[in-house]
N, C-alpha and C positions, 0 to 999 in steps of 0.2 A: 793682454789677457785673452782677447778674442783670437789672436793668432795661435796662442798656446792651445786654446780650445779646438781650433781647426785642426791642429796637428794631432791632437788626441782623437778627434773624430775620424780622421783619415791619415794615419801615420805614413802612408805611401804617396801622399799628394805633394809632389815636388814644388808645386806653385805656392802652397801654404808655407813651406819651409823657406822658399825664396823670398816671399813677402816679409816673413819674420826677420830674415837676415838683412833685407833692405831697411826695415825699420831700425834695427840695431845699428846699421851703418849711419843712418841719419842722426840718431841719438849720440853716437860717438863723434861724428864729424862736427856737430854743432856744439859739442862740449857739454851736453846735458848729462851724459852717463859714460864715463871712461874708466869705470872700475874694472878690476880683473874679471869679475863674473860676466860683465857685458862683453868683454873682449873674447872670453872663452865661448860665450853663447853665439856670437857672430860666426866664429869659426865652425862650430858644430852645425849651425843652421845652414850656412852656405855649403858646407861639405855634403850635408844631407840632401839639399836641393839639387846639387850637381849630380850626386849619385842617383837620385830618383828620376831626374829629368835633365840629362846632360846636354840636350840640344835646345832646351828652352831658353829664350831670350831672358826671361825672368831669373832663371838659375844663373846664367852668365852675369847678369847685372848683380845678383847677390854675391857671386864670386868676386866681382870687381869691388863691391863695397868692403868685403872681407880683406882683400889685398890692399885696399886703400887704408885700412885701419892699422896696418903693420908697416913701420918705417922700412923694414928690410925687404918688403915686397912691393914697394912703390913702382919700380920699373916694370915689373910684371903686371901690376894694375894698369899702368899706362898702356901696355900692349893689349890687354884684354878689353879695356874700354875703347881703345882705338878701333879694334876689330868690331865691337858692337856698333860703334858709330858708323862705320863703313857699311855694315849689314843693315842697319836701321837708321838712316840719316834723319828720319822724321821723329825720332824718339829723343826728347830733350834730356831725359834722365841720365844716360851715360855721359852726356856733356857736362852735366852738373857734377857728377862724381869725378870726372876727369879734371875739371877745374880744381877740385879739392886736392887731388893727387899732385897736380902740377905745382900748386902753391906750396904744398908740403915739401916739394923738392927744391924750393927756393926761386921758382920762376913765377913771381907774383903777378906781373902784368899779363903774362901769357894765360895764367889761370883766370884772370878777369875777362880776357877775351873769350874764353870758353863759356863763362857765365853769360856774356853778351850773346853768344851763339845759341845757348839754351833759351834765353829770353825771347828770341825771335819766334819760337814756337808758342802759340797762344796758350796752350795748357800749362806751359812752364814759366810764362812771363813773370807772374807775381812771385813765385818761389825763387827763381833764379835772381831776380832783381833784389829781393830781400836779402838773399845770401850775399850778393855783391855789396849791398849797403853794409852788412855786418862786417865783412872783411875790410872794407874801406875805412870804417870807423876805427877798427883795431889798428890800422896803419896810420891813423891820424889824418886821413884825407877826407875831411869833414864835408867840404862843399860837394865833392863827387858822391859821397855817401848820402847826403840829403837829396840829391837829384835821383839817385837810385831808389831811395825810400819812396819819394813822391811818385816815381814811375811805377813802382810796385803797387802802391795803393791805388793809383789810377787804373791799373789793369784789373785788380781785384783786392779788396781789403782782406788781408790775412793777418793773423795774430802777431806774427813776428815783425811784420812791417809796422803795424800799429804800435807795438812796444818800442821799436826803434824810433819812431816819430816822437812818442812821448818822452823817451830818454833824451833825445836831442834837444827838445824844447825845455827840459828841466835841468840841464847841465850848465 
């Protein structure tokens, strides 16, 4: 809602559109919202961000999230995100999205390696490790998932990791 308000206040702010596309990408990738309206929204948001701020790292990350949300554009997403990582090796966020893209292409362990690379960056540690735990749980790799949850919580207690910890203890 806040991002929609920002877009209304300044419809020419590419960064607001980029932030909204990135949020949509997270919601889609984590399975919270994969309905057709969200998929249409991420496309519109990312295209607007790139149109308004084509050279912005945030706009290119938004584009990466959009491309990651479409099975047919996963190879292009991998290229866009790889370029972002080369241009900004200290930004953990493209690594996280690249991990998602690679896993969607059937290269699970390589995707996990990218989450580990993202987790090296202090600001991304908790999120990347919580995401790693999530996908390991889905794959039935429970011991590894528990280690990732505990490491995520040790870095910073975030809701997703706390939820995973509770779920693992109640199953």
